[in-house]
KEKE-3310 file (N, C-alpha, C; in steps of 0.2 Angstrom, whole numbers, plus 5000, padded with zeros to 4 digits):
npx = (5101:5095:5083:5079:5074:5061:5045:5032:5023:5017:5006:5002:4988:4980:4990:5001:5000:4989:4986:4985:4972:4965:4964:4968:4982:4980:4989:4994:4988:4993:5006:5003:4999:5011:5018:5011:5014:5027:5026:5024:5016:5002:4997:4985:4986:4977:4969:4957:4940:4936:4926:4927:4940:4938:4933:4943:4950:4942:4942:4952:4949:4948:4961:4970:4977:4968:4971:4963:4956:4967:4973:4964:4954:4956:4957:4953:4950:4936:4934:4935:4950:4957:4950:4950:4943:4937:4932:4916:4919:4930:4926:4916:4924:4932:4923:4917:4928:4930:4919:4914:4924:4927:4927:4929:4927:4920:4922:4915:4922:4917:4916:4906:4899:4903:4900:4892:4888:4872:4866:4878:4881:4890:4902:4899:4898:4910:4917:4913:4918:4928:4921:4910:4900:4890:4881:4870:4870:4862:4869:4885:4888:4880:4879:4883:4877:4888:4906:4917:4932:4939:4942:4941:4947:4944:4951:4949:4960:4973:4978:4988:4991:4980:4971:4979:4985:4975:4971:4983:4986:4979:4987:4994:4987:4981:4981:4987:4987:4993:4986:4986:4986:4975:4969:4967:4969:4962:4964:4964:4979:4985:4980:4986:4994:5007:5006:4995:5001:5011:5003:4999:5011:5015:5004:5008:5020:5031:5045:5051:5063:5059:5049:5041:5037:5027:5024:5017:5013:5013:5005:5010:5021:5022:5022:5033:5042:5041:5046:5060:5062:5058:5050:5048:5038:5042:5035:5032:5028:5041:5046:5043:5051:5064:5064:5062:5071:5073:5068:5056:5048:5037:5018:5010:5019:5019:5028:5027:5024:5034:5045:5042:5041:5056:5059:5051:5059:5072:5069:5068:5056)
npy = (5414:5427:5430:5436:5449:5450:5455:5455:5447:5445:5438:5434:5425:5416:5404:5406:5405:5397:5380:5374:5369:5379:5376:5378:5372:5365:5365:5377:5384:5380:5384:5398:5401:5399:5410:5420:5419:5422:5435:5439:5448:5445:5446:5445:5447:5450:5449:5445:5447:5454:5447:5434:5430:5429:5416:5406:5410:5411:5408:5416:5428:5441:5444:5445:5455:5460:5464:5467:5465:5469:5479:5489:5489:5488:5479:5477:5467:5467:5480:5493:5500:5507:5514:5514:5522:5521:5534:5537:5541:5535:5521:5521:5525:5513:5502:5506:5503:5489:5481:5478:5468:5451:5436:5442:5449:5460:5466:5474:5479:5481:5488:5483:5473:5463:5467:5462:5462:5458:5442:5434:5421:5410:5416:5421:5409:5407:5416:5415:5408:5417:5429:5430:5438:5446:5454:5455:5467:5479:5489:5494:5507:5515:5523:5515:5512:5511:5509:5508:5500:5493:5489:5474:5464:5451:5441:5427:5421:5430:5441:5451:5452:5455:5464:5474:5482:5490:5497:5503:5516:5522:5521:5533:5539:5530:5514:5501:5485:5468:5455:5442:5427:5428:5439:5457:5471:5487:5501:5515:5525:5524:5512:5499:5483:5486:5499:5498:5489:5497:5506:5498:5495:5507:5509:5499:5502:5495:5491:5491:5483:5474:5466:5452:5445:5436:5430:5428:5434:5449:5459:5458:5465:5478:5475:5469:5478:5485:5476:5468:5454:5446:5435:5426:5414:5398:5395:5408:5423:5426:5440:5444:5436:5441:5452:5449:5445:5433:5415:5403:5387:5380:5384:5373:5365:5370:5381:5393:5390:5382:5391:5399:5390:5389:5401:5401:5390:5395:5405:5399:5391)
npz = (5053:5062:5073:5084:5086:5081:5080:5073:5062:5045:5033:5017:5009:4999:4990:4998:5013:5014:5007:4990:4989:4996:5009:5027:5036:5051:5061:5061:5071:5083:5082:5081:5094:5101:5095:5100:5114:5113:5111:5098:5086:5074:5057:5044:5026:5012:4996:4997:5003:5019:5027:5021:5026:5039:5041:5041:5052:5064:5078:5083:5079:5085:5090:5080:5066:5051:5035:5023:5006:4998:5007:5006:5016:5033:5048:5065:5080:5077:5073:5061:5056:5046:5031:5014:5001:4984:4971:4962:4950:4944:4945:4935:4924:4923:4921:4909:4900:4902:4903:4889:4885:4880:4889:4902:4918:4930:4947:4960:4976:4992:5009:5015:5007:4992:4974:4960:4942:4936:4928:4927:4932:4933:4936:4948:4956:4955:4963:4976:4986:4991:4992:5002:5007:4995:4982:4968:4956:4945:4938:4936:4936:4944:4959:4974:4991:4999:5004:4992:4990:4982:4964:4956:4943:4932:4920:4910:4903:4904:4916:4915:4902:4895:4902:4910:4899:4895:4907:4913:4912:4922:4933:4936:4945:4952:4961:4952:4951:4947:4953:4952:4941:4934:4938:4941:4951:4956:4965:4977:4979:4992:4996:4997:5002:5007:5013:5021:5030:5035:5042:5052:5059:5064:5073:5082:5085:5080:5071:5053:5053:5062:5058:5048:5033:5021:5005:4988:4976:4965:4971:4984:4984:4991:5005:5007:5005:5018:5026:5034:5036:5022:5014:4999:4992:4986:4975:4970:4960:4948:4948:4961:4968:4965:4972:4985:5001:5006:5003:5005:5006:4995:4996:4997:5003:5017:5018:5025:5038:5042:5042:5053:5064:5064:5070:5082:5089:5089:5098:5109:5112)
capx = (5096:5094:5076:5079:5070:5055:5039:5027:5023:5012:5007:4997:4984:4981:4996:5006:4999:4984:4987:4982:4965:4963:4964:4973:4985:4977:4995:4995:4985:4998:5011:5001:4999:5018:5021:5008:5018:5034:5023:5024:5010:5001:4993:4984:4985:4974:4965:4950:4935:4936:4921:4931:4945:4936:4931:4949:4953:4936:4944:4957:4947:4948:4968:4974:4975:4966:4973:4958:4955:4974:4974:4957:4950:4960:4951:4957:4945:4931:4934:4939:4955:4957:4946:4953:4939:4937:4927:4913:4922:4935:4922:4913:4929:4934:4917:4916:4933:4931:4913:4914:4928:4926:4930:4932:4921:4922:4919:4916:4923:4915:4917:4899:4898:4905:4895:4893:4882:4866:4868:4885:4880:4896:4907:4897:4900:4919:4921:4909:4922:4932:4917:4904:4895:4890:4875:4869:4866:4859:4873:4890:4889:4875:4882:4880:4876:4894:4912:4920:4938:4944:4939:4944:4944:4945:4951:4951:4967:4979:4976:4994:4992:4974:4968:4984:4986:4969:4970:4989:4987:4976:4993:4996:4983:4978:4986:4984:4991:4991:4985:4986:4987:4968:4966:4970:4965:4963:4963:4968:4986:4987:4976:4990:4997:5013:5003:4991:5006:5014:4999:4998:5017:5014:5000:5010:5027:5036:5049:5053:5067:5055:5044:5042:5032:5027:5020:5018:5012:5015:5002:5014:5027:5022:5023:5040:5046:5041:5048:5067:5062:5053:5050:5044:5037:5046:5029:5030:5030:5049:5048:5043:5057:5069:5064:5062:5077:5073:5064:5052:5045:5030:5013:5008:5024:5019:5034:5027:5024:5042:5050:5039:5044:5063:5058:5050:5064:5077:5067:5067:5050)
capy = (5419:5430:5432:5438:5456:5449:5456:5455:5442:5446:5433:5432:5419:5411:5404:5407:5402:5392:5375:5374:5368:5384:5375:5380:5368:5366:5365:5384:5388:5378:5389:5404:5401:5401:5416:5425:5418:5426:5442:5442:5450:5441:5448:5441:5451:5447:5452:5443:5450:5453:5441:5428:5429:5427:5409:5403:5413:5413:5407:5421:5434:5447:5445:5446:5460:5459:5467:5464:5469:5471:5485:5494:5487:5485:5477:5473:5466:5469:5488:5496:5504:5511:5512:5519:5521:5524:5537:5534:5542:5530:5515:5522:5524:5505:5499:5507:5500:5482:5478:5475:5463:5444:5432:5447:5451:5465:5465:5480:5476:5486:5487:5479:5468:5463:5468:5459:5464:5452:5439:5431:5415:5406:5420:5422:5404:5406:5421:5414:5406:5423:5435:5427:5443:5448:5457:5456:5474:5480:5493:5496:5515:5518:5524:5511:5514:5507:5512:5504:5500:5490:5486:5467:5462:5444:5438:5419:5420:5433:5448:5455:5453:5457:5469:5478:5487:5494:5502:5505:5524:5524:5520:5539:5541:5525:5508:5496:5478:5461:5451:5434:5425:5430:5446:5464:5476:5495:5504:5522:5524:5521:5506:5491:5479:5488:5504:5495:5486:5502:5509:5494:5494:5513:5508:5495:5504:5490:5494:5487:5478:5469:5463:5447:5445:5431:5432:5424:5438:5456:5463:5457:5468:5483:5473:5466:5484:5486:5470:5466:5447:5446:5428:5424:5407:5395:5395:5415:5426:5428:5447:5445:5432:5445:5458:5446:5443:5426:5411:5399:5382:5382:5384:5365:5362:5373:5384:5398:5387:5380:5397:5402:5384:5391:5407:5398:5386:5399:5409:5394:5388)
capz = (5054:5069:5074:5091:5086:5077:5083:5069:5056:5041:5028:5012:5011:4994:4987:5002:5020:5012:5002:4984:4988:4999:5016:5031:5040:5057:5065:5062:5077:5088:5080:5082:5101:5103:5093:5105:5120:5112:5111:5092:5083:5068:5053:5037:5021:5007:4991:4999:5008:5026:5029:5019:5030:5046:5041:5043:5059:5069:5085:5085:5075:5090:5092:5075:5062:5045:5030:5018:5000:4997:5010:5006:5022:5039:5054:5071:5085:5073:5072:5056:5057:5041:5025:5008:4996:4978:4970:4958:4943:4942:4943:4929:4918:4922:4919:4902:4897:4904:4901:4883:4883:4880:4895:4907:4922:4935:4954:4965:4983:4996:5016:5017:5002:4986:4969:4953:4938:4934:4921:4927:4937:4934:4939:4955:4959:4956:4968:4982:4993:4993:4994:5005:5007:4988:4980:4962:4954:4938:4933:4940:4936:4949:4965:4979:4998:5002:5003:4988:4991:4976:4959:4955:4936:4931:4914:4910:4900:4907:4917:4913:4894:4892:4906:4911:4894:4895:4913:4915:4912:4928:4938:4938:4950:4957:4962:4948:4953:4945:4960:4951:4934:4930:4942:4942:4956:4956:4972:4978:4980:4998:4997:4996:5008:5012:5016:5027:5036:5039:5047:5058:5062:5068:5079:5088:5087:5077:5065:5048:5055:5067:5054:5044:5028:5017:4999:4982:4970:4964:4976:4991:4985:4995:5012:5006:5006:5024:5031:5033:5034:5017:5011:4993:4992:4980:4969:4969:4954:4947:4950:4968:4971:4964:4977:4992:5003:5008:5000:5010:5002:4993:5001:4999:5008:5023:5020:5030:5045:5042:5045:5059:5067:5066:5074:5088:5090:5090:5104:5114:5114)
cpx = (5095:5087:5074:5074:5063:5049:5033:5027:5016:5012:5001:4994:4984:4988:5002:5005:4994:4988:4984:4975:4962:4961:4970:4976:4983:4983:4996:4993:4989:5004:5010:5002:5007:5021:5017:5012:5025:5032:5025:5017:5009:4997:4992:4983:4983:4970:4957:4946:4936:4932:4924:4936:4943:4935:4938:4952:4947:4938:4949:4955:4949:4955:4972:4972:4974:4967:4968:4958:4962:4976:4968:4954:4955:4956:4956:4952:4938:4929:4938:4944:4956:4953:4948:4949:4940:4931:4923:4915:4925:4931:4919:4917:4931:4928:4916:4922:4933:4925:4912:4918:4925:4930:4932:4926:4925:4918:4920:4916:4922:4916:4911:4897:4903:4899:4897:4887:4878:4869:4874:4885:4887:4901:4905:4898:4907:4921:4918:4913:4926:4928:4910:4898:4895:4883:4876:4866:4865:4865:4878:4891:4884:4878:4878:4881:4882:4900:4916:4928:4942:4939:4943:4941:4947:4945:4953:4957:4973:4978:4982:4994:4986:4970:4972:4985:4981:4969:4977:4989:4983:4981:4995:4993:4980:4983:4982:4990:4989:4992:4985:4986:4981:4966:4970:4965:4967:4960:4966:4975:4989:4984:4980:4992:5002:5010:5000:4996:5009:5009:4998:5004:5017:5010:5003:5017:5031:5038:5048:5058:5064:5050:5045:5036:5033:5022:5021:5017:5014:5011:5005:5020:5028:5024:5031:5044:5046:5043:5056:5066:5057:5055:5045:5043:5041:5042:5028:5032:5038:5050:5048:5049:5064:5069:5065:5070:5078:5068:5061:5048:5039:5024:5010:5014:5024:5025:5033:5027:5031:5046:5048:5041:5052:5063:5057:5056:5070:5076:5066:5061:5049)
cpy = (5421:5433:5434:5446:5455:5451:5456:5451:5444:5442:5435:5427:5415:5410:5404:5403:5396:5386:5377:5374:5373:5382:5377:5374:5369:5367:5373:5387:5385:5383:5396:5405:5402:5406:5422:5424:5422:5434:5445:5443:5446:5445:5445:5448:5448:5451:5450:5449:5450:5447:5434:5426:5426:5419:5405:5405:5414:5413:5413:5427:5441:5449:5447:5452:5457:5464:5464:5468:5473:5478:5491:5494:5485:5486:5475:5473:5469:5476:5489:5501:5509:5509:5517:5517:5525:5528:5534:5535:5537:5523:5516:5522:5516:5501:5500:5503:5492:5479:5475:5470:5456:5442:5436:5449:5456:5464:5472:5477:5482:5484:5481:5473:5469:5464:5466:5461:5457:5448:5434:5425:5411:5410:5421:5416:5403:5410:5419:5413:5413:5430:5432:5431:5447:5449:5457:5463:5474:5484:5495:5504:5519:5518:5520:5514:5510:5511:5506:5505:5497:5488:5480:5465:5456:5443:5431:5417:5423:5440:5453:5457:5456:5463:5475:5484:5492:5500:5505:5513:5526:5524:5527:5542:5536:5519:5503:5490:5472:5457:5443:5433:5428:5437:5451:5468:5483:5497:5512:5520:5521:5515:5500:5488:5482:5495:5502:5492:5491:5505:5504:5494:5501:5512:5504:5496:5499:5493:5489:5481:5473:5465:5458:5447:5439:5432:5428:5428:5445:5460:5462:5462:5474:5481:5471:5473:5486:5481:5469:5458:5446:5440:5428:5416:5404:5394:5402:5417:5427:5434:5448:5441:5437:5451:5455:5445:5436:5421:5405:5392:5383:5382:5377:5362:5364:5378:5391:5395:5384:5385:5399:5396:5386:5396:5405:5394:5390:5404:5405:5390:5381)
cpz = (5061:5069:5080:5091:5083:5082:5080:5063:5051:5035:5023:5013:5004:4991:4992:5008:5018:5007:4995:4983:4993:5007:5020:5035:5047:5063:5066:5069:5084:5088:5083:5090:5104:5102:5098:5112:5120:5111:5103:5089:5077:5064:5047:5032:5013:5002:4993:5003:5015:5029:5027:5024:5036:5047:5043:5050:5065:5076:5088:5082:5080:5091:5086:5071:5055:5041:5024:5011:4997:5001:5010:5013:5028:5044:5059:5077:5082:5072:5065:5057:5052:5034:5019:5002:4989:4976:4964:4950:4940:4940:4937:4922:4917:4919:4911:4898:4897:4902:4895:4881:4885:4885:4900:4911:4928:4941:4958:4972:4988:5003:5018:5014:4996:4980:4963:4949:4937:4928:4922:4932:4938:4938:4946:4959:4960:4961:4974:4987:4995:4995:4996:5006:5000:4987:4972:4960:4947:4935:4938:4940:4940:4956:4970:4986:5001:5001:4998:4988:4985:4970:4956:4947:4934:4923:4913:4907:4905:4909:4915:4906:4892:4895:4907:4905:4894:4900:4916:4916:4919:4934:4940:4944:4955:4957:4957:4949:4950:4951:4959:4944:4930:4933:4941:4946:4955:4961:4972:4980:4986:5000:4995:5003:5011:5015:5022:5032:5039:5044:5054:5062:5067:5074:5085:5089:5086:5071:5059:5049:5060:5064:5049:5039:5024:5011:4993:4976:4971:4969:4983:4991:4990:5003:5012:5008:5014:5029:5030:5031:5029:5014:5006:4994:4986:4974:4968:4962:4954:4949:4957:4971:4970:4970:4984:4994:5004:5004:5005:5004:5001:4997:5002:5003:5014:5023:5024:5037:5047:5046:5051:5065:5069:5070:5081:5092:5093:5097:5110:5117:5110)
residu = (MET:ASP:TYR:SER:LYS:LEU:LYS:LEU:VAL:VAL:THR:ASP:MET:ASP:GLY:THR:LEU:LEU:HIS:SER:ASP:HIS:THR:LEU:ASN:LYS:GLU:PHE:PHE:THR:ILE:TYR:GLU:LYS:LEU:LYS:ARG:LEU:ASP:ILE:LYS:PHE:ALA:VAL:ALA:SER:GLY:ARG:GLN:TYR:TYR:SER:LEU:LEU:GLY:ASP:PHE:GLU:SER:ILE:LYS:ASP:GLU:ILE:TYR:PHE:ILE:ALA:GLU:ASN:GLY:GLY:ASN:VAL:VAL:HIS:ASP:GLU:LYS:GLN:LEU:PHE:VAL:HIS:LYS:LEU:ASP:GLN:GLU:VAL:ILE:ASN:GLU:VAL:ALA:GLN:LEU:ILE:LEU:PRO:LEU:PRO:ASP:THR:GLN:MET:LEU:LEU:CYS:GLY:VAL:ASN:SER:ALA:TYR:ILE:GLU:GLU:GLY:HIS:TYR:GLU:PHE:GLU:LYS:GLN:ILE:ALA:PRO:TYR:TYR:PRO:LYS:ARG:LYS:ILE:ILE:ALA:ASP:PHE:GLN:LYS:LYS:LEU:ASN:ASP:GLN:ILE:VAL:LYS:ILE:ALA:ILE:TYR:ASN:SER:ASP:SER:SER:GLU:GLU:ASN:ILE:LEU:PRO:LEU:VAL:GLU:HIS:LEU:SER:GLU:ASN:TYR:GLN:VAL:VAL:ILE:SER:GLY:LYS:ASN:TRP:LEU:ASP:ILE:SER:VAL:ASN:ASN:ALA:ASN:LYS:GLY:PHE:ALA:LEU:LYS:GLU:ILE:GLN:GLU:ILE:LEU:LYS:ILE:SER:LYS:ASP:GLU:THR:MET:ALA:PHE:GLY:ASP:TYR:LEU:ASN:ASP:LEU:GLY:MET:PHE:ASN:GLU:SER:TYR:PHE:SER:TYR:ALA:MET:LYS:ASN:ALA:HIS:PRO:LYS:LEU:LYS:GLU:ILE:ALA:LYS:PHE:GLU:ALA:ASP:THR:ASN:ASP:GLU:ASP:GLY:VAL:LEU:LYS:VAL:LEU:LYS:GLU:VAL:ILE:ALA:GLN:ARG:GLY:LEU)
# end
């Protein structure tokens, strides 16, 4: 494998860079410093809230690029580069479809905070690690003083089987993505990891052929399309593996770090 032209690395977080217990191997920071010496830029791309991502990268938060909310909010050096917001009409429609369903919860993801309806204490505890900034509201159908970039829907059994059939018709005008076994995300069409990655590439004047991406689920497909070095984790969704050019070891085996070590060794550090 020839990594001589590599200039940008972007990775998903949960199921990819992070271990299954949601921890980051501290060796990452040693590897990152070597990437920086090689002038290779680094970005994280996640369905998580920006403020959640900061927790793992506090020491380098001003250096790396953050693709948060699956591309709805793109941040660098604590400045918002791009925000792709939803209109209230689609929020209302989805709320009417989803809220009556059993074992299903809905979350509105804004630039300033996440929002859940009152009366769902267990669900709030569940999302707390991913959405440290969150508020309880009385009604999803009341307009909020925030830019809503994503609707995240959770089903305790299967988002693909139980949620997708109800909202699939929205894919004509919106991005509808299965982001995990239990999660489905709805956002505007250009609010996805691939589009956000392309925006960063244009800023940095870095091409697809100079980009490496790692992922494990279907919401990573867009950034694979914008990366020559596309790596699906061994634990990835089968459909993502079909699209990826390469495969990395599982997240618990530090597959991302192993590939980055190969890059660094080949480049002489």
